[in-house]
C-alpha positions in Angstrom: 243.5 61.2 30.5 242.6 64.3 33.0 241.6 64.0 36.9 239.2 65.9 39.0 241.6 68.1 41.3 239.0 67.5 43.9 238.1 64.4 44.0 240.6 62.7 41.8 237.5 60.9 39.3 239.2 60.5 36.2 237.3 62.4 33.4 236.0 61.5 30.0 236.6 63.3 27.2 233.7 63.0 25.6 230.8 65.5 26.7 231.1 65.2 29.9 230.2 67.9 32.3 233.1 69.5 33.8 234.3 73.1 35.1 237.2 74.3 34.5 238.7 75.8 37.6 242.0 77.0 36.2 244.6 76.4 33.3 245.7 73.8 35.1 242.5 72.3 37.2 239.8 70.8 35.9 236.6 69.7 38.3 234.5 66.4 37.3 230.3 66.3 36.6 230.3 65.4 40.7 231.8 68.5 41.7 231.5 71.3 38.8 227.8 71.5 40.1 229.4 73.6 43.5 231.0 75.8 41.7 227.6 76.3 38.8 224.9 77.0 41.5 227.2 79.7 43.2 227.2 81.1 40.0 223.0 80.9 39.5 222.9 81.8 42.9 220.5 84.4 43.6 221.2 85.0 47.2 224.5 85.2 48.9 223.4 82.1 51.3 223.2 79.8 48.8 226.8 80.8 47.7 227.8 80.6 51.0 226.1 77.0 51.2 227.7 75.6 48.5 231.3 76.8 49.2 230.9 75.2 52.8 229.8 72.1 51.0 232.8 72.3 48.2 235.3 72.8 51.9 234.0 69.5 53.6 234.8 68.0 50.3 238.4 69.8 49.9 239.3 68.6 53.4 237.7 64.8 53.1 239.9 64.4 49.9 242.7 66.2 51.2 243.6 68.2 48.0 246.9 70.2 48.0 247.2 74.0 48.8 247.9 74.9 45.0 244.4 73.5 44.4 242.6 75.2 47.1 244.2 78.5 46.0 242.9 78.0 42.8 239.6 77.0 44.0 239.4 80.6 46.3 240.5 82.4 43.6 237.6 81.3 41.3 235.4 81.5 43.8 236.6 84.9 44.7 235.5 85.6 40.8 232.3 84.1 41.1 231.6 86.6 44.0 232.8 89.4 42.4 230.4 88.6 39.4 228.0 89.2 42.2 228.4 92.6 43.4 224.9 93.7 42.0 223.3 91.2 44.0 225.7 91.5 47.0 224.6 95.5 47.4 221.1 94.4 46.6 221.1 92.5 49.8 223.2 95.3 51.5 220.5 97.6 50.7 217.3 95.5 51.7 219.2 94.8 54.9 219.6 98.6 55.6 215.9 99.4 54.4 214.6 96.5 57.0 217.3 98.1 59.9 215.2 101.2 59.2 211.6 99.9 59.3 213.1 98.1 62.2 214.3 101.2 64.1 211.0 103.6 62.6 208.5 100.8 63.7 209.9 101.1 66.9 209.6 104.8 67.4 206.2 104.6 65.8 202.9 105.3 68.1 199.5 104.9 68.1 196.4 105.7 69.9 192.6 105.2 70.0 192.1 108.8 70.7 193.2 111.7 69.2 196.5 113.2 70.9 199.5 112.0 72.4 200.5 113.3 75.7 204.1 115.7 74.8 203.5 115.7 71.3 201.9 117.9 68.8 200.2 116.8 65.5 202.6 119.1 62.9 200.5 116.7 59.8 197.3 115.0 58.8 197.9 112.8 55.9 195.7 110.2 55.4 193.2 107.4 56.3 194.9 104.3 56.6 193.7 100.6 56.9 194.9 97.3 57.4 192.7 94.0 57.1 193.1 90.0 57.8 190.7 87.1 56.8 191.1 83.9 59.1 189.0 81.0 58.7 187.9 79.2 62.3 188.0 75.8 61.6 185.8 73.0 62.5 187.5 72.5 65.7 187.4 75.9 66.4 183.3 76.4 65.8 183.0 73.0 67.7 184.5 74.5 70.5 183.0 77.8 70.6 179.2 76.0 70.1 180.1 73.9 73.5 180.9 77.1 75.1 177.9 78.6 74.1 176.1 75.8 76.0 177.9 76.1 79.4 177.6 79.4 79.3 181.4 80.4 79.0 183.4 82.4 76.9 185.0 80.0 73.4 189.0 80.9 74.3 189.5 79.5 70.8 187.6 82.2 69.0 188.8 84.5 71.4 192.4 84.1 70.6 191.7 84.0 66.8 190.5 87.6 67.1 193.3 88.5 68.5 195.7 87.4 66.3 194.1 89.1 63.6 193.4 92.0 65.3 197.3 92.2 65.9 198.3 91.2 61.5 195.7 93.3 60.9 197.5 96.5 63.1 200.5 95.7 62.1 199.1 96.3 58.6 197.8 99.6 58.8 201.1 101.1 60.3 203.0 99.7 57.8 200.9 101.3 55.4 201.2 104.3 57.1 204.8 104.4 57.4 205.2 103.8 53.7 203.6 107.9 54.0 205.9 109.1 56.2 203.8 109.1 59.1 205.4 108.4 62.4 201.6 108.2 64.0 198.2 107.1 64.0 195.3 108.3 65.7 191.6 107.4 66.2 192.6 103.5 65.7 189.5 101.1 65.9 188.5 97.6 64.5 185.9 96.2 62.7 184.8 92.3 62.7 182.7 90.8 60.3 182.3 87.0 59.7 182.0 85.5 56.3 180.5 82.2 55.3 182.6 79.1 55.2 184.1 79.5 59.0 185.6 83.0 57.7 186.6 85.9 60.1 187.2 89.0 58.8 189.0 92.1 60.9 190.6 95.4 59.9 191.9 98.0 61.4 191.5 101.9 60.3 192.9 104.7 61.7 194.6 108.4 60.7 198.3 108.6 59.4 199.5 111.3 61.1 202.8 113.3 62.0 203.6 114.4 65.1 206.4 116.2 67.1 207.5 116.1 70.9 206.6 119.5 72.6 210.0 121.5 73.8 209.6 122.4 77.4 
């Protein structure tokens, strides 16, 4: 009767969920999931997680170098079959890096020009919105603040947070239009029923260039 090359467990011959690593080595139903999860992985993190867990099991069971080589070859075959996934991940990372770089250089103003720059193209109006719930304790805090004649830090914090999120959404929308700046930014705040606050940020997406001296 065959044995699992990883844990040494005897492998049954009738329908056991085993995994063929090579012509010589087989993994039992307890060890086979590591390989199957790698084959079904949707991202490289899942592959790495199962690979690390499998390596830990190999260390505990002190398997031979021949078995390790066979397992490494099988894992490499699985990785090779996932090249499209890796290329997609790499592309997404590159896009994120590009977005981060563009966001860092992106300029915004409530006015209509930037000192030292000229507007070379007006693209379109852009906006970003968010709706936040204030919650019971925020309402209670605001009511007490009203009675005492002081500002409500709880509400102020929520509105400030909402403005930031709405502005970032607006900037991302402008970046999809190939803009590198927004002028004339303003914020609108709306209160809804059920303790909801809506905040929208609006502006005009433009392309600016630095004025050469």
